[in-house]
C-alpha positions as CSV (number, residue, x, y, z in Angstrom):
1,M,-0.1,0.4,-0.1
2,P,1.1,3.6,-0.9
3,H,1.7,6.7,1.7
4,D,-1.9,7.9,2.6
5,W,-1.0,11.6,1.5
6,M,-2.0,14.9,1.7
7,I,-2.2,18.4,1.6
8,E,-4.7,19.9,3.4
9,E,-7.5,21.9,1.4
10,R,-6.7,25.3,2.8
11,E,-2.7,24.9,2.2
12,Y,-4.4,24.5,-1.7
13,L,-6.4,28.0,-0.8
14,R,-3.7,30.1,0.2
15,H,-1.4,29.5,-2.5
16,E,-4.7,30.3,-4.8
17,E,-5.4,33.6,-3.0
18,R,-1.7,34.8,-3.2
19,R,-0.7,34.1,-6.7
20,G,-4.0,33.1,-8.3
21,R,-3.6,29.2,-9.0
22,R,-2.9,26.4,-7.0
23,F,0.6,25.2,-8.5
24,A,3.8,27.7,-9.4
25,Y,4.6,25.9,-12.4
26,E,1.9,24.8,-14.5
27,R,4.5,24.0,-17.5
28,V,7.8,22.2,-18.0
29,D,10.5,22.8,-20.6
30,P,11.5,18.7,-20.5
31,A,14.9,19.7,-22.4
32,R,15.7,21.9,-18.7
33,T,14.2,19.8,-16.5
34,A,15.7,17.1,-14.5
35,L,14.3,13.9,-12.5
36,V,16.1,13.8,-9.6
37,V,16.3,10.7,-7.8
38,I,17.7,10.3,-4.4
39,D,19.0,7.1,-2.3
40,M,16.7,4.6,-4.1
41,V,19.3,1.6,-2.9
42,P,19.3,-1.5,-1.1
43,F,20.1,0.0,2.0
44,F,16.7,2.2,2.3
45,L,14.5,-0.2,0.0
46,D,15.4,-3.4,1.8
47,V,14.0,-1.9,5.2
48,N,11.0,0.1,4.1
49,R,7.8,-1.0,1.5
50,Y,6.8,2.2,0.7
51,A,10.5,3.1,-1.0
52,R,10.0,-0.5,-2.6
53,E,6.4,0.7,-4.3
54,I,7.6,4.0,-5.8
55,V,10.3,2.3,-7.9
56,P,7.7,2.2,-10.6
57,N,6.7,5.5,-10.6
58,I,10.5,6.8,-10.8
59,A,10.7,4.4,-13.6
60,A,7.9,6.0,-15.5
61,L,9.1,9.4,-15.0
62,A,12.9,8.5,-15.9
63,G,11.9,6.7,-19.5
64,A,9.4,9.8,-20.1
65,L,11.7,12.5,-19.3
66,R,14.2,10.8,-21.2
67,T,12.6,10.2,-24.4
68,A,11.3,14.2,-23.9
69,G,14.8,14.8,-24.2
70,G,15.1,15.8,-20.3
71,T,18.0,14.7,-17.8
72,V,18.1,11.8,-15.4
73,A,20.3,12.6,-12.4
74,W,20.6,9.3,-9.8
75,V,21.9,10.1,-6.6
76,V,23.6,8.2,-4.2
77,P,25.1,8.8,-0.2
78,A,28.8,8.5,-0.1
79,P,30.5,8.6,3.2
80,G,31.1,12.1,4.4
81,P,34.1,14.0,5.0
82,E,36.7,12.8,7.5
83,S,36.6,16.2,9.6
84,L,33.4,15.7,10.2
85,R,33.8,11.9,11.4
86,A,33.9,12.4,15.0
87,V,30.4,15.1,15.4
88,A,28.5,12.2,13.4
89,E,29.9,9.7,15.6
90,E,29.3,12.1,18.8
91,F,25.8,12.6,17.7
92,Y,24.9,9.1,16.1
93,G,27.1,6.6,18.5
94,P,29.7,5.3,16.8
95,E,28.4,2.4,15.4
96,I,25.5,4.0,13.7
97,A,27.6,6.8,12.3
98,A,29.2,3.4,10.7
99,V,26.1,1.9,9.4
100,F,25.3,5.3,7.9
101,R,28.7,5.9,6.2
102,A,28.1,2.3,4.4
103,S,24.4,3.0,3.7
104,G,25.2,4.2,-0.4
105,G,27.1,0.9,-0.8
106,E,30.5,0.0,-2.7
107,G,31.5,0.4,-6.4
108,P,30.4,2.0,-9.5
109,V,27.3,4.6,-8.5
110,R,25.0,2.4,-11.4
111,D,25.9,-0.5,-9.5
112,R,24.5,0.6,-6.3
113,L,20.9,1.6,-7.4
114,W,18.3,-0.5,-6.7
115,P,18.1,-3.5,-9.2
116,E,15.3,-2.8,-10.9
117,F,15.8,0.9,-12.6
118,E,17.3,1.1,-15.8
119,V,19.9,3.5,-16.4
120,D,21.2,4.6,-19.3
121,G,25.3,4.8,-19.2
122,E,25.1,7.5,-21.4
123,R,22.8,10.5,-20.4
124,D,21.9,10.2,-17.1
125,L,23.9,11.7,-14.7
126,L,25.5,9.2,-12.0
127,V,26.1,11.6,-9.1
128,E,27.3,10.9,-5.1
129,K,26.5,12.9,-2.3
130,T,28.4,13.2,1.2
131,A,25.3,15.6,3.0
132,A,21.7,14.9,3.1
133,S,21.1,17.6,0.6
134,A,22.2,16.5,-2.6
135,F,22.2,20.1,-3.4
136,F,24.6,21.2,-0.9
137,P,27.5,23.1,-1.8
138,G,31.0,21.2,-1.9
139,R,29.5,18.2,-0.6
140,S,27.9,17.4,-4.2
141,D,28.1,18.0,-7.8
142,L,24.5,17.7,-9.3
143,H,23.8,21.5,-9.3
144,E,27.1,22.2,-11.0
145,Q,26.0,19.2,-13.7
146,L,22.7,20.3,-14.1
147,T,23.6,23.5,-14.5
148,A,25.7,23.0,-17.6
149,R,22.8,21.6,-19.3
150,G,20.8,24.4,-18.4
151,V,18.4,22.5,-16.2
152,D,16.0,25.1,-14.6
153,T,13.6,22.2,-12.9
154,V,14.1,19.7,-10.7
155,L,11.9,17.0,-9.7
156,I,12.4,15.5,-6.7
157,T,11.7,11.4,-5.8
158,G,13.5,9.3,-3.6
159,T,13.5,8.1,-0.1
160,V,13.5,9.3,2.5
161,T,11.3,12.0,1.8
162,N,11.4,13.8,5.1
163,V,14.9,13.7,5.1
164,C,17.2,14.0,1.9
165,C,14.7,14.7,-0.3
166,E,13.2,17.8,1.8
167,S,16.6,18.8,2.1
168,S,17.5,19.0,-1.4
169,A,14.3,20.4,-2.1
170,R,14.8,23.0,0.0
171,D,18.2,23.6,-1.0
172,A,17.3,23.7,-4.6
173,S,14.9,26.1,-4.2
174,T,18.0,28.4,-2.5
175,L,20.4,27.8,-5.7
176,G,16.8,29.0,-7.7
177,H,15.5,25.6,-9.0
178,R,11.8,25.5,-9.8
179,V,11.1,22.6,-7.3
180,I,8.6,20.0,-7.8
181,M,8.2,16.9,-5.4
182,L,6.4,13.8,-6.4
183,A,4.3,13.1,-3.6
184,D,3.5,9.6,-5.1
185,A,7.4,8.9,-6.1
186,T,9.0,9.9,-2.7
187,A,8.9,7.7,0.6
188,A,9.2,8.2,4.1
189,R,8.7,5.7,7.1
190,R,5.2,6.6,7.8
191,D,2.3,8.6,6.7
192,A,2.6,11.6,9.4
193,D,6.5,12.2,7.8
194,Q,5.5,12.3,4.1
195,N,2.5,14.3,5.3
196,A,4.7,16.9,6.9
197,S,7.4,17.0,4.5
198,L,5.2,17.6,1.5
199,Y,3.1,20.6,3.8
200,T,6.3,22.3,3.9
201,I,7.3,22.0,0.8
202,Y,4.6,22.9,-0.8
203,R,4.0,26.1,1.4
204,S,7.1,27.3,1.1
205,F,9.9,25.9,-1.4
206,G,8.1,24.5,-4.4
207,D,4.8,22.7,-6.2
208,V,3.9,18.9,-4.9
209,R,2.6,16.7,-7.8
210,T,1.9,13.1,-8.7
211,T,3.5,11.2,-11.1
212,A,0.3,11.0,-13.7
213,E,0.2,14.7,-13.6
214,V,3.6,15.7,-14.0
215,L,3.6,12.6,-16.7
216,G,1.5,14.6,-18.5
217,L,3.0,18.2,-17.8
218,I,6.5,16.7,-20.0
219,A,3.9,15.1,-22.4
220,V,2.1,18.2,-23.4
221,H,5.5,20.3,-24.0
């Protein structure tokens, strides 16, 4: 069963009153759009059915955006800087800190992704991040790679919604990207976590749309 996600009607009405429409970004240019797939690796999917259930939606978005000339960026966690190891161990405890350092696996990024995904080795971006956010300066080069491709719109998908996905959406917005978070192509551990994060993004950082809606935006262009 997927997340029972929702955004309260009052939040939709708040934006409609402010800007005259429910969604900020009613059109996308696929050539300037990137699907950002965050942390869809066995470490997270093995223990979270919500994350496994969004795989088909992410795959559908990736296929449609590629066909339309857009970018697909697969992002996986990597160990953080050694200089911050002591802080992580103080916060999590040494054993859990070590678990998180290894969460992204080893070897080429493509081989570390959930095996059901199809990756275009010539066109897709394969990126590591050493922070929760895939857009935090100095901890990932995703923003620079997307900028080089002329991307101005990012579709945020993956897991965990209220940690790495939300952190990435916030930073992407701060860097000037048009942000759309996919309500049914992101996954948290609980519905309450999912909905709190979707509320925050919709209220302050970007749109929240469904896979079907975004596929429609891609097809219309």
